SEZA-219330 format. One record per residue: x, y, z of N, C-alpha, C, CB in turn. Coordinates in steps of 0.1 Angstrom, whole numbers, padded with zeros to 4 digits, always signed. Glycine has a CB too. Layout:
N
XYZXYZXYZXYZ
...
//
This chain:
160
-0072-0232-0103-0060-0238-0098-0064-0250-0089-0051-0227-0090
-0057-0261-0091-0060-0273-0083-0047-0278-0076-0066-0284-0093
-0050-0285-0066-0039-0292-0059-0034-0304-0066-0043-0295-0044
-0021-0305-0069-0016-0316-0077-0006-0324-0069-0010-0311-0090
-0009-0336-0066+0000-0345-0058+0012-0348-0066-0008-0358-0054
+0010-0349-0080+0022-0352-0088+0033-0342-0087+0017-0354-0103
+0029-0329-0085+0039-0319-0084+0047-0321-0071+0032-0305-0083
+0041-0326-0061+0049-0329-0049+0059-0340-0051+0040-0333-0037
+0056-0349-0059+0065-0360-0062+0076-0356-0071+0057-0372-0069
+0074-0346-0079+0085-0341-0088+0095-0332-0081+0079-0333-0100
+0091-0327-0069+0100-0319-0062+0110-0327-0054+0092-0310-0052
+0123-0323-0056+0134-0331-0050+0135-0327-0035+0147-0329-0057
+0141-0336-0027+0143-0333-0013+0153-0322-0011+0148-0345-0005
+0162-0320-0020+0172-0310-0019+0165-0296-0020+0183-0311-0030
+0155-0295-0028+0147-0283-0029+0140-0279-0016+0137-0284-0041
+0135-0289-0010+0128-0287+0003+0139-0282+0014+0121-0299+0009
+0151-0288+0013+0161-0284+0022+0166-0270+0019+0174-0294+0021
+0167-0266+0007+0170-0252+0003+0160-0242+0008+0171-0251-0012
+0147-0246+0007+0137-0237+0012+0138-0236+0027+0123-0242+0008
+0140-0247+0034+0141-0247+0049+0153-0239+0053+0142-0261+0054
+0165-0241+0047+0177-0233+0051+0175-0218+0048+0189-0239+0044
+0170-0215+0036+0168-0201+0032+0159-0194+0042+0163-0200+0018
+0147-0201+0045+0138-0195+0054+0144-0193+0068+0125-0204+0055
+0152-0203+0072+0158-0202+0085+0168-0190+0086+0166-0215+0089
+0176-0188+0075+0185-0177+0074+0178-0164+0075+0194-0178+0061
+0167-0162+0068+0159-0150+0068+0154-0147+0082+0148-0150+0058
+0149-0158+0088+0143-0156+0102+0155-0153+0112+0137-0169+0106
+0166-0158+0110+0178-0155+0119+0182-0141+0117+0190-0164+0116
+0182-0136+0105+0186-0122+0102+0175-0113+0109+0187-0119+0087
+0163-0116+0108+0152-0109+0114+0154-0108+0129+0138-0114+0111
+0158-0119+0135+0161-0119+0150+0173-0110+0153+0164-0133+0154
+0183-0110+0145+0194-0101+0147+0190-0086+0146+0206-0104+0137
+0182-0083+0136+0177-0070+0135+0169-0066+0147+0168-0068+0122
+0160-0075+0152+0152-0072+0164+0161-0070+0176+0142-0083+0166
+0172-0078+0177+0181-0076+0188+0188-0062+0188+0191-0088+0189
+0192-0058+0176+0199-0046+0174+0191-0033+0176+0207-0046+0161
+0179-0033+0169+0171-0021+0168+0157-0023+0175+0168-0018+0154
+0155-0034+0182+0143-0035+0190+0132-0043+0183+0137-0022+0193
+0122-0048+0190+0112-0056+0185+0103-0049+0175+0104-0062+0196
+0101-0036+0176+0092-0029+0167+0098-0030+0153+0090-0015+0171
+0111-0027+0151+0117-0027+0138+0119-0042+0133+0131-0021+0139
+0122-0051+0142+0123-0065+0139+0110-0071+0135+0129-0073+0151
+0099-0067+0141+0086-0072+0137+0082-0068+0123+0076-0066+0147
+0087-0056+0119+0084-0052+0105+0091-0061+0095+0088-0037+0103
+0103-0066+0099+0110-0075+0090+0104-0089+0089+0125-0075+0094
+0096-0092+0099+0089-0105+0098+0079-0105+0087+0082-0108+0111
+0075-0094+0081+0066-0093+0070+0073-0099+0057+0061-0079+0068
+0086-0100+0057+0093-0105+0046+0090-0120+0045+0108-0103+0046
+0086-0125+0034+0083-0140+0034+0096-0148+0035+0075-0144+0021
+0097-0156+0045+0110-0162+0048+0115-0172+0037+0108-0170+0061
+0106-0178+0030+0111-0188+0020+0111-0182+0006+0102-0200+0020
+0108-0169+0005+0107-0163-0009+0120-0165-0017+0103-0149-0008
+0132-0161-0011+0144-0162-0020+0146-0176-0026+0156-0158-0012
+0144-0186-0018+0146-0200-0023+0134-0204-0032+0147-0210-0012
+0123-0199-0029+0111-0203-0037+0111-0196-0051+0098-0198-0029
+0116-0184-0052+0116-0177-0065+0125-0185-0074+0121-0163-0063
+0137-0189-0070+0146-0196-0078+0140-0210-0082+0160-0198-0072
+0133-0216-0073+0128-0229-0076+0116-0228-0086+0123-0236-0064
+0108-0217-0084+0096-0215-0093+0102-0213-0107+0088-0203-0089
+0112-0205-0109+0118-0203-0122+0123-0216-0128+0130-0192-0121
+0130-0223-0120+0136-0236-0125+0125-0246-0130+0144-0243-0114
+0114-0247-0122+0103-0256-0125+0095-0251-0137+0094-0258-0113
+0093-0238-0139+0086-0233-0150+0094-0236-0163+0084-0218-0149
+0107-0235-0162+0115-0238-0174+0116-0253-0177+0129-0232-0172
+0116-0261-0167+0116-0275-0169+0103-0280-0176+0118-0283-0156
+0092-0273-0173+0079-0277-0179+0079-0273-0194+0067-0270-0172
+0086-0263-0197+0086-0258-0211+0101-0260-0216+0082-0243-0212
+0102-0261-0229+0115-0262-0235+0123-0249-0233+0114-0266-0250
+0134-0250-0226+0142-0238-0223+0147-0230-0236+0154-0241-0215
+0150-0238-0246+0155-0232-0258+0144-0223-0265+0160-0242-0268
+0132-0227-0264+0121-0219-0271+0119-0206-0264+0108-0227-0271
+0119-0206-0250+0116-0193-0243+0128-0185-0239+0108-0197-0231
+0140-0191-0240+0152-0185-0236+0151-0180-0221+0155-0173-0245
+0144-0187-0213+0143-0183-0199+0132-0174-0195+0156-0178-0194
+0125-0169-0205+0115-0158-0202+0103-0164-0194+0109-0153-0215
+0099-0176-0197+0088-0182-0190+0091-0183-0175+0084-0196-0195
+0103-0188-0172+0107-0190-0158+0108-0176-0151+0120-0197-0157
+0114-0166-0157+0115-0153-0151+0101-0147-0149+0123-0143-0160
+0092-0149-0158+0078-0144-0156+0071-0151-0145+0070-0146-0169
+0073-0164-0143+0067-0171-0132+0073-0167-0119+0069-0187-0134
+0086-0165-0119+0092-0160-0106+0088-0146-0103+0108-0161-0107
+0086-0138-0114+0081-0124-0112+0067-0123-0106+0082-0116-0125
+0059-0132-0111+0045-0133-0106+0045-0137-0091+0036-0142-0114
+0054-0147-0088+0055-0151-0074+0060-0140-0065+0065-0163-0073
+0069-0132-0071+0074-0120-0063+0063-0110-0060+0086-0114-0071
+0055-0108-0070+0044-0098-0068+0035-0103-0057+0036-0096-0081
+0032-0116-0057+0023-0122-0047+0030-0120-0033+0020-0136-0050
+0043-0123-0033+0050-0121-0020+0050-0107-0015+0064-0126-0021
+0052-0098-0024+0051-0083-0020+0038-0079-0015+0055-0075-0032
+0027-0084-0022+0014-0081-0017+0011-0086-0004+0003-0086-0027
+0015-0099-0001+0014-0105+0012+0022-0098+0023+0017-0119+0011
+0034-0093+0019+0042-0086+0028+0036-0073+0032+0056-0084+0023
+0031-0066+0023+0025-0053+0026+0013-0055+0035+0021-0045+0013
+0005-0065+0032-0006-0069+0041-0001-0072+0055-0014-0081+0035
+0010-0079+0056+0015-0082+0069+0020-0069+0077+0027-0092+0068
+0025-0060+0069+0029-0047+0076+0016-0040+0081+0036-0037+0065
+0005-0041+0073-0008-0035+0078-0012-0043+0091-0019-0036+0067
-0011-0056+0091-0014-0064+0102-0006-0060+0114-0011-0079+0099
+0007-0059+0113+0016-0055+0124+0012-0041+0129+0031-0055+0119
+0010-0032+0121+0006-0018+0125-0007-0018+0133+0005-0009+0113
-0017-0026+0128-0029-0026+0136-0028-0033+0149-0040-0034+0127
-0020-0044+0150-0017-0051+0162-0010-0041+0172-0009-0064+0160
+0000-0034+0167+0007-0025+0175-0002-0014+0181+0018-0018+0167
-0011-0009+0174-0020+0001+0179-0031-0004+0188-0026+0009+0167
-0036-0016+0185-0048-0021+0193-0044-0030+0205-0056-0030+0184
-0032-0035+0205-0028-0044+0216-0030-0039+0230-0014-0049+0214
-0026-0026+0233-0028-0022+0246-0043-0019+0250-0021-0009+0248
-0052-0018+0240-0065-0014+0243-0076-0025+0243-0069-0003+0234
-0074-0035+0235-0084-0045+0233-0080-0059+0237-0088-0046+0218
-0090-0068+0237-0088-0082+0241-0080-0089+0230-0101-0089+0244
-0074-0100+0234-0065-0108+0224-0073-0112+0212-0059-0120+0231
-0086-0117+0214-0094-0122+0203-0096-0110+0192-0107-0127+0208
-0100-0099+0197-0102-0088+0188-0089-0083+0182-0109-0076+0196
-0078-0083+0189-0065-0079+0184-0061-0089+0173-0055-0079+0195
-0065-0101+0173-0062-0110+0162-0072-0109+0150-0061-0125+0167
-0084-0107+0153-0094-0107+0143-0093-0094+0134-0108-0108+0149
-0092-0083+0141-0092-0070+0133-0080-0069+0124-0092-0058+0143
-0067-0072+0129-0056-0072+0120-0057-0082+0108-0043-0074+0128
-0063-0094+0111-0065-0103+0100-0074-0097+0089-0071-0116+0105
-0084-0090+0094-0093-0083+0084-0085-0072+0077-0105-0077+0092
-0077-0065+0084-0069-0055+0077-0059-0061+0067-0060-0047+0088
-0053-0072+0070-0044-0079+0061-0052-0083+0048-0038-0091+0067
-0064-0089+0051-0072-0094+0040-0076-0082+0030-0084-0101+0045
-0080-0071+0036-0085-0060+0028-0073-0054+0020-0091-0049+0037
-0062-0052+0027-0050-0046+0020-0045-0056+0009-0038-0044+0030
-0045-0069+0011-0040-0078+0001-0049-0079-0010-0038-0092+0008
-0062-0080-0008-0072-0080-0019-0072-0068-0027-0087-0083-0013
-0071-0056-0021-0071-0043-0028-0058-0043-0037-0071-0032-0018
-0047-0046-0031-0035-0046-0039-0035-0056-0051-0023-0049-0030
-0040-0068-0048-0041-0078-0058-0050-0073-0070-0047-0091-0053
-0062-0067-0066-0071-0062-0076-0064-0051-0084-0084-0056-0069
-0057-0042-0077-0050-0031-0084-0039-0036-0094-0044-0021-0074
-0032-0047-0089-0022-0053-0098-0028-0059-0110-0014-0063-0090
-0040-0064-0110-0047-0069-0121-0053-0059-0130-0057-0080-0117
-0059-0048-0123-0066-0038-0130-0058-0028-0138-0076-0031-0121
-0047-0023-0131-0039-0012-0137-0033-0016-0150-0028-0008-0127
-0026-0028-0151-0020-0031-0165-0031-0032-0176-0013-0044-0163
-0043-0037-0172-0053-0038-0182-0058-0024-0187-0065-0046-0177
-0058-0015-0178-0062-0001-0181-0052+0005-0190-0064+0007-0169
-0039+0003-0187-0028+0008-0195-0029+0002-0209-0014+0006-0189
-0031-0011-0210-0031-0017-0223-0043-0012-0231-0032-0033-0222
-0055-0010-0224-0067-0006-0231-0065+0008-0236-0079-0006-0221
-0058+0017-0228-0056+0031-0233-0046+0031-0245-0051+0039-0222
-0036+0023-0244-0027+0022-0256-0033+0017-0268-0015+0013-0252
-0042+0008-0267-0049+0002-0279-0059+0012-0285-0055-0011-0276
-0064+0021-0277-0074+0030-0281-0069+0044-0283-0086+0031-0272
-0056+0046-0283-0049+0059-0285-0051+0063-0300-0034+0058-0281
-0054+0075-0302-0056+0080-0316-0042+0083-0321-0065+0093-0316
-0039+0078-0333-0026+0081-0339-0028+0092-0349-0020+0068-0346
-0019+0101-0351-0020+0112-0360-0022+0107-0374-0008+0122-0359
-0031+0113-0381-0033+0110-0396-0021+0115-0404-0046+0115-0401
-0021+0111-0416-0010+0115-0425-0011+0130-0428-0011+0107-0438
-0023+0135-0429-0025+0149-0432-0020+0157-0420-0039+0152-0435
-0022+0153-0408-0018+0160-0397-0003+0161-0396-0024+0154-0384
+0004+0150-0399+0018+0150-0398+0025+0159-0409+0024+0136-0399
+0018+0160-0420+0024+0169-0431+0022+0184-0427+0017+0166-0444
+0011+0187-0420+0009+0201-0417+0016+0206-0404-0006+0203-0415
+0021+0197-0397+0028+0200-0384+0041+0207-0387+0030+0187-0376
+0044+0218-0381+0057+0225-0383+0068+0217-0377+0057+0239-0377
+0080+0218-0383+0091+0210-0379+0101+0219-0371+0098+0204-0390
//
């Protein structure tokens, strides 16, 4: 994966505004949750990626624009948005681990350690989940492809 300046030029300003407004709305809702149920519950909602709702729709739109919509019937865009959603979910779960570690360590350790250890926890959780998301579907596909199918003789002898 490479950084492409041309992709920034293709993005319209309205799409940036949509992301900004969407992220602001999610952040505002998180603030309301924190006000109602306290900072511990509100902090957990900060793990939700603020720009994800706007980003997912834009990822789908851009993936379809790169490919002929009639050929894929929208499948390419949905797949791209789905992959983006998986990445957001993995990052969010990592942020929950980050928040839990900060919550437990903050009263006992210095600020530097309280930031370093939770970052390490986020990294470990995110990498493990990312690896699992890549490994599990491959194992399922491998097992399906190596499944023994009953022979013709076996199906004739089987009672009905």
